[in-house]
N, C-alpha and C positions, 0 to 999 in steps of 0.2 A: 504493499498501501504507499511507504514512504516513499520508493523508488518512480511507483506511477506521479504522482505530486510532486518529485524533486524533477522527471524527465530523462533521468539517466539509471541504467540500473547498480542499486548499490550490493557489492558482493562481501561476502566476510570472505578476509583472507587468513584468519586466523581465529578460529575456535577454541575454548577451553570452556569447559561444563564442569563444577566444582562440588556444584549439588544442584537441584531441582530449583534455586532459585537463585546460583551461583553464578554466572557467565564473564565468559574474557572473551571480546572478539577485539580487532584490530578493518578498520573499515573503506575498501576500496568500491572507484566505480569504473562500470565497463570501459564506456568513452570514455576516451582520455583530455575529448575537448570537451565533453558538455558538460553541464550546470553542476555542478559539485565535484569539479575536481582541483585541487592544491596547485597553488603553484608556488613558486622558489623564488620572489623578489630581488632577496639582501646584496645577492650578484649584480645585477640588470641596476638598480638604484644607485650601486659601489661605481657602475664603469667597467664593470671588467665582462659582463658580457649583450651582445645585442638585443636579447629579451630573454623575458624569464624563463625559467626553465617550466616545463611539465610536470603536473605526476600524477599517478593514480590513487594515492591518500585520497582521503574524502575528504571535504575541506568543513566547517564550524557547523556550517548551511546543512550539509546533511546529516552529521551528529543530529544536527536540530529536527530534523521532517522526521528519523529516526526517533527521540525521543519522542516528541510531541506523540508518536504512533504508539509508542509503549508507556505513554501518560493515558491515549482512550481507555486507553485497556486494563489499566491497575494506577491511577492515581495515587496511590504508598509507594510504586517502588521508589528507590535509591538506585541512584546512577555516579558513580565515581568514575573522572577524568581526568586526564595530564593537566585537567585546567579549572574544574569547578566539581562539588561535590553536590549533586540534588537528593538531597531527603524525601521531597516529591514531589507533587505537580505545581504546588505553591513556591515553594524554590525558584523551580525551572523557569517559571513568569517570570522571579522577579531578578533571579542574576543571569539568566542567558544572552541580554542585551551587553551587560558586562564584560560577558568571553570573547565577545563578538570585538570589543573595543579596548581587547590588550595589544601590549604592546609587542610583538615578538622580533623589531628590530634593533638595531643596539639607539644608544642616547644621541648620537649623530646622527642616524638616517634612523626614525621610528617606523616602523610600522606596523599598522593597521590590522590583526586578525582579521576580521572581518573582509578585506579587501583583498585576499590572500588569495582570490579563488576566480573561478569562471561564473558563476554567479550573476545576475545583473541588478538581484539587494537583496536585504539582510533578510524582510520578510520569513517568517516558518506559519504555514499553514496550523495557528493553535482557533481557530473558531469553533474545531468541532471538542476543544474542552474547557470552554464554559459555562456548559451546562452543571461540571462539576463545582464551578464556583459558586454558583446559585444553591447548589444542594447543599454546600459546609457553612453555607451563613458569609463569606469571603465578601459579596457584592447582594445590593438587596433589589427586589423591583424598584421604580417610583411608585408612592404611594404618597397621599397624601398627610404623612406623620414622615415621612421622612425627605416631602421636599421644601424648596422654603419656596410662601407663594409673597406674590408681590400686588398690594393695594396699589389701586390708581384713584 
């Protein structure tokens, strides 16, 4: 499902299962020029190469698509990556953008993690996760009690 939304097939290049609830995976994408493929631009920014190096490794947007699909099925899942630890769906929604804004370059030549890929935007499909927000009480439907009224 995440592959269809991304527009490129997600491939598990490594999959280790330690228990029924604990797995370690490494993600790649099938098409190196399609969306979700990681670029390595540091040598390009430094002037050492003519264009950024391409890679089959999945970018953070691809991880975001996969995590959204996981949280659709289990909003209390715990996901640990090299960049973040999401305790549940609400952690993911709160901190995912911070991971994309992280600097992976140097101090002199900063590179944003969210820009090191072939994706066109930072948007991931979280609209299917919204019903879980309503059920847990983190968001309220508009009503007369929680809306500000303006008298004329």
